[in-house]
C-alpha positions as CSV (number, residue, x, y, z in Angstrom):
1,M,-78.0,-2.8,-6.8
2,P,-74.6,-2.8,-8.7
3,L,-73.9,-5.8,-11.1
4,E,-71.4,-8.3,-9.7
5,R,-68.1,-8.0,-11.6
6,K,-67.5,-11.2,-13.5
7,V,-63.9,-12.3,-13.2
8,L,-62.6,-14.0,-16.5
9,L,-59.2,-15.1,-15.1
10,K,-56.9,-14.5,-12.4
11,Y,-53.2,-13.5,-13.5
12,R,-50.4,-13.3,-10.8
13,G,-53.1,-12.3,-8.3
14,R,-54.9,-9.7,-10.4
15,E,-58.6,-10.4,-11.2
16,M,-59.4,-9.6,-14.8
17,S,-63.1,-8.7,-15.7
18,E,-64.9,-8.6,-18.9
19,E,-64.6,-4.9,-18.8
20,D,-60.9,-5.3,-18.7
21,A,-60.9,-7.5,-21.7
22,S,-63.1,-5.2,-23.6
23,F,-60.7,-2.4,-23.0
24,I,-57.8,-4.5,-24.1
25,R,-59.8,-5.3,-27.4
26,E,-60.5,-1.8,-28.0
27,L,-56.8,-0.9,-27.4
28,I,-55.8,-3.6,-30.1
29,A,-58.3,-2.2,-32.5
30,R,-57.2,1.3,-32.2
31,H,-53.6,0.2,-33.0
32,P,-53.9,-2.5,-35.8
33,C,-50.4,-2.4,-36.8
34,A,-48.9,-2.5,-33.1
35,S,-46.6,-5.6,-32.2
36,R,-47.4,-7.5,-29.0
37,R,-44.5,-5.5,-27.3
38,R,-46.0,-2.2,-28.5
39,L,-49.4,-3.3,-27.2
40,S,-48.0,-4.3,-23.9
41,T,-46.3,-0.8,-23.5
42,L,-49.6,1.0,-24.4
43,L,-51.6,-1.0,-21.8
44,C,-49.0,-0.2,-19.1
45,Q,-49.4,3.5,-19.9
46,A,-53.1,3.4,-19.8
47,W,-53.6,1.4,-16.6
48,G,-50.4,3.1,-14.9
49,W,-48.6,-0.1,-14.5
50,R,-44.9,0.6,-13.3
51,Q,-42.5,-0.8,-11.2
52,P,-41.5,1.0,-7.9
53,N,-38.4,2.3,-9.8
54,G,-40.7,4.0,-12.5
55,T,-40.1,1.5,-15.3
56,L,-43.1,0.0,-17.2
57,S,-44.3,-3.3,-16.1
58,D,-44.5,-4.5,-19.8
59,I,-43.4,-8.0,-19.2
60,L,-46.4,-8.4,-16.5
61,A,-48.8,-6.7,-19.3
62,R,-47.5,-9.0,-22.1
63,G,-48.1,-12.1,-19.9
64,L,-51.5,-11.0,-19.1
65,M,-52.5,-10.4,-22.6
66,L,-51.1,-13.6,-23.6
67,A,-53.0,-15.5,-20.9
68,L,-56.3,-13.6,-22.1
69,H,-55.3,-14.6,-25.7
70,R,-55.0,-18.2,-24.8
71,A,-58.2,-18.3,-23.0
72,G,-60.0,-16.9,-26.0
73,H,-60.9,-13.5,-24.5
74,I,-59.0,-11.3,-26.7
75,T,-57.2,-11.9,-30.1
76,L,-53.6,-10.8,-30.3
77,P,-51.7,-10.0,-33.4
78,P,-49.3,-12.9,-34.8
79,P,-45.9,-12.6,-33.0
80,R,-43.3,-10.8,-35.2
81,C,-40.4,-13.0,-34.0
82,M,-40.1,-16.2,-32.1
83,A,-38.3,-15.5,-28.6
84,A,-35.3,-17.7,-28.1
85,N,-35.8,-20.5,-25.5
86,N,-33.8,-19.2,-22.6
87,I,-33.5,-22.4,-20.9
88,V,-32.2,-24.2,-24.0
89,R,-30.2,-21.5,-25.7
90,R,-28.8,-19.5,-22.8
91,R,-25.0,-19.7,-22.8
92,Q,-23.4,-21.2,-19.8
93,P,-21.1,-18.7,-17.7
94,A,-17.7,-18.7,-18.9
95,L,-15.1,-20.2,-16.5
96,V,-12.8,-17.8,-14.9
97,A,-9.2,-18.9,-13.9
98,L,-8.6,-18.4,-10.3
99,D,-5.9,-18.8,-7.7
100,T,-7.4,-21.9,-5.8
101,S,-4.6,-22.4,-3.2
102,P,-6.0,-23.0,0.3
103,I,-7.2,-20.1,2.5
104,N,-7.1,-21.4,6.1
105,I,-6.6,-18.4,8.6
106,P,-8.8,-16.7,11.3
107,L,-11.4,-14.4,10.1
108,A,-9.8,-11.4,11.6
109,E,-6.6,-12.0,9.3
110,L,-8.8,-11.7,6.3
111,Q,-10.2,-8.4,7.5
112,P,-11.2,-5.9,6.0
113,L,-13.6,-7.8,3.7
114,E,-15.1,-6.0,0.8
115,F,-18.7,-6.6,0.0
116,I,-19.7,-5.8,-3.6
117,Q,-23.0,-5.7,-5.3
118,V,-22.1,-6.9,-8.7
119,R,-25.3,-6.8,-10.4
120,R,-25.0,-4.8,-13.6
121,T,-21.1,-4.2,-13.1
122,H,-18.2,-5.9,-14.7
123,Y,-17.8,-8.2,-11.8
124,E,-21.1,-10.2,-12.6
125,A,-19.3,-12.4,-15.1
126,L,-17.1,-13.7,-12.3
127,F,-19.9,-14.1,-9.9
128,D,-21.9,-16.3,-12.4
129,S,-18.9,-18.3,-13.2
130,L,-18.2,-19.1,-9.6
131,I,-21.8,-20.2,-9.0
132,H,-21.9,-22.2,-12.1
133,R,-18.7,-24.0,-11.3
134,Y,-18.8,-24.5,-7.5
135,H,-22.3,-24.4,-6.2
136,Y,-24.0,-27.9,-6.2
137,L,-27.2,-26.6,-7.9
138,G,-25.2,-24.6,-10.6
139,Y,-26.1,-21.2,-12.1
140,T,-29.6,-20.1,-13.2
141,R,-30.7,-16.5,-13.7
142,P,-32.5,-15.3,-10.5
143,V,-36.2,-14.7,-10.8
144,G,-37.4,-11.0,-11.2
145,E,-35.8,-8.3,-9.1
146,H,-32.4,-9.7,-8.0
147,L,-28.9,-8.7,-6.6
148,K,-25.7,-10.4,-6.5
149,Y,-22.8,-10.2,-4.1
150,L,-19.1,-11.1,-4.1
151,V,-17.0,-11.0,-1.0
152,I,-13.3,-10.1,-1.5
153,G,-10.7,-10.8,1.2
154,R,-7.7,-8.4,1.9
155,A,-5.5,-10.1,-0.5
156,G,-8.0,-9.3,-3.4
157,R,-9.2,-13.0,-3.7
158,P,-12.9,-14.0,-4.0
159,L,-14.1,-15.7,-0.8
160,A,-17.8,-16.1,-1.3
161,A,-20.8,-15.4,-3.5
162,L,-24.5,-14.8,-2.6
163,A,-27.5,-14.1,-4.6
164,L,-31.0,-12.6,-3.6
165,S,-34.1,-12.4,-5.8
166,S,-37.8,-12.0,-5.7
167,A,-39.6,-14.4,-3.2
168,P,-42.0,-17.1,-4.1
169,R,-45.7,-15.9,-3.9
170,H,-46.8,-18.7,-1.9
171,L,-44.8,-20.3,1.0
172,G,-46.9,-21.7,3.8
173,P,-44.2,-21.5,6.7
174,R,-43.4,-17.8,5.9
175,D,-47.0,-16.7,5.3
176,R,-47.9,-18.1,8.7
177,F,-44.8,-16.7,10.4
178,I,-45.6,-13.2,9.0
179,G,-49.5,-13.5,9.6
180,W,-50.5,-11.6,6.4
181,S,-53.8,-12.0,4.6
182,A,-53.9,-13.1,1.1
183,Q,-54.5,-9.5,0.0
184,A,-51.6,-8.1,1.9
185,R,-49.5,-10.8,0.6
186,R,-50.3,-10.1,-3.1
187,A,-49.7,-6.3,-2.5
188,N,-46.4,-6.8,-0.4
189,I,-44.6,-9.9,-1.7
190,R,-42.2,-7.6,-3.6
191,L,-41.0,-6.4,-0.1
192,V,-39.7,-9.9,0.6
193,A,-36.4,-11.2,-0.7
194,Y,-35.2,-14.9,-1.3
195,N,-31.7,-16.3,-1.1
196,P,-31.5,-19.0,-3.8
197,R,-27.5,-19.3,-3.7
198,F,-24.9,-19.0,-1.2
199,L,-21.5,-20.2,-1.8
200,I,-18.3,-20.2,0.1
201,L,-15.4,-21.2,-2.2
202,P,-14.4,-24.7,-1.7
203,W,-10.6,-23.7,-0.9
204,V,-11.7,-21.3,1.8
205,R,-11.5,-22.8,5.2
206,V,-12.2,-19.8,7.5
207,P,-14.2,-20.4,10.7
208,H,-17.4,-18.2,11.2
209,L,-16.9,-16.6,7.7
210,A,-20.4,-18.0,6.4
211,S,-22.4,-16.4,9.2
212,H,-20.2,-13.1,9.0
213,V,-21.1,-12.8,5.4
214,L,-24.9,-13.2,6.2
215,S,-25.0,-10.7,8.9
216,R,-23.0,-8.1,6.9
217,I,-25.2,-8.5,3.6
218,T,-28.5,-8.5,5.6
219,R,-27.4,-5.4,7.3
220,G,-27.2,-3.4,4.1
221,L,-29.7,-5.2,1.9
222,A,-32.8,-3.0,2.3
223,A,-30.8,0.1,1.3
224,D,-29.2,-1.8,-1.7
225,W,-32.5,-2.8,-2.8
226,Q,-34.0,0.6,-2.4
227,R,-31.2,2.1,-4.5
228,V,-31.6,-0.5,-7.4
229,Y,-35.3,-0.9,-7.5
230,G,-36.7,2.1,-5.9
231,H,-38.3,0.2,-2.8
232,P,-36.7,-1.7,0.3
233,V,-37.3,-5.2,1.4
234,H,-38.2,-6.0,5.1
235,F,-37.7,-9.7,5.3
236,V,-35.4,-12.3,3.6
237,E,-35.9,-16.1,3.4
238,T,-34.1,-19.2,2.1
239,F,-34.5,-22.9,1.7
240,V,-32.0,-25.5,3.2
241,D,-31.7,-29.0,2.0
242,S,-31.8,-30.8,5.2
243,M,-30.4,-34.2,3.5
244,R,-27.2,-32.2,2.6
245,F,-26.9,-29.3,5.2
246,K,-27.9,-28.3,8.7
247,G,-28.0,-24.7,8.0
248,I,-25.8,-23.8,10.8
249,C,-24.4,-20.7,9.4
250,Y,-28.0,-19.2,9.0
251,R,-28.9,-20.2,12.7
252,A,-25.6,-18.6,13.8
253,A,-26.6,-15.3,11.9
254,N,-29.9,-15.5,13.7
255,W,-32.2,-16.5,11.0
256,V,-35.2,-18.3,12.3
257,H,-36.5,-21.7,11.4
258,L,-40.1,-21.1,10.0
259,G,-41.0,-24.8,9.1
260,R,-40.5,-27.1,6.1
261,T,-41.8,-27.2,2.6
262,T,-44.2,-29.7,1.3
263,G,-41.9,-31.1,-1.4
264,R,-44.3,-29.9,-4.1
265,G,-43.6,-27.4,-6.9
266,K,-45.5,-24.2,-7.4
267,D,-47.4,-25.8,-10.3
268,D,-48.4,-29.1,-8.6
269,Q,-51.7,-30.7,-9.8
270,T,-51.2,-34.1,-8.1
271,H,-50.8,-32.8,-4.5
272,K,-48.1,-35.5,-4.2
273,Q,-44.4,-34.8,-3.1
274,N,-42.1,-34.5,-6.2
275,R,-39.2,-32.5,-4.9
276,P,-37.0,-32.6,-2.0
277,I,-38.5,-31.4,1.6
278,K,-36.5,-28.4,2.7
279,D,-36.2,-26.3,5.8
280,V,-37.4,-22.7,5.5
281,L,-35.5,-20.1,7.3
282,G,-36.3,-16.4,7.5
283,Y,-34.7,-13.2,8.7
284,P,-36.5,-9.9,9.5
285,L,-34.7,-6.9,8.2
286,V,-36.5,-4.4,10.4
287,R,-38.5,-4.8,13.9
288,Q,-41.8,-3.7,12.6
289,F,-41.6,-6.2,9.6
290,R,-44.9,-7.6,10.3
291,E,-46.7,-4.1,10.6
292,L,-45.1,-3.3,7.3
293,L,-45.9,-6.3,5.4
294,C,-49.5,-6.7,6.7
295,R,-50.3,-3.1,5.8
296,M,-52.5,-2.6,2.8
297,P,-51.5,0.0,0.4
């Protein structure tokens, strides 16, 4: 009868056994002069950990090794440099001067609209500046894989900005709506995108513009994600603070109300509300989204 595999810890849904820890200890012993960064690269190469676009998942490997180190299962070499605290040291986006004269015309008169995916382009600084200055939550760097869109009107003036990023791993209303198992969720969560920021600039008063923007961006989102990250997304979700907004533009763009959050953060230990309760809305990007998201690789 085979011996039961002893799980030392779970890291981002992955179970790490004593055999895994032993392999990493031997890897460290074979490369006594390697830095932590180098060891994470070697571990990715040994275990075949790559992102769908072929890039090594070295940040995932580095976090795993650090978790094993802190739990006493392995001993990492001392860090060779202290990483900057991104939250403290990250510079705020520079403000960009814009024409803020009112835009109050029918949507048809703004056409054709230009939708620009600005991630890794020279437009990204403008996007960051607009979100930082005009969105009530300000700018924070999106988590994991992410895309950023600017919407430009016929006169060349920015009208809207929208960000999409990796989705939260656990979200009850979404998980119940999709109906996937815990194993399928862990395997396929990368196929779900999250909309953390959506901004119509405050001087833009164009009826139906917000829902039109949502419809246009979701129409091409899967292809854009495939082009940048090497895999599509099949579902997109967002939170709406119901104390501030009604989410009318999302509903007008056929997004579905999935439920409400519990008001607890992802690291909650008290099981008590410590954040605003928000509505959860979602939009399937393909008809067979449940089949694709529930499928085990």
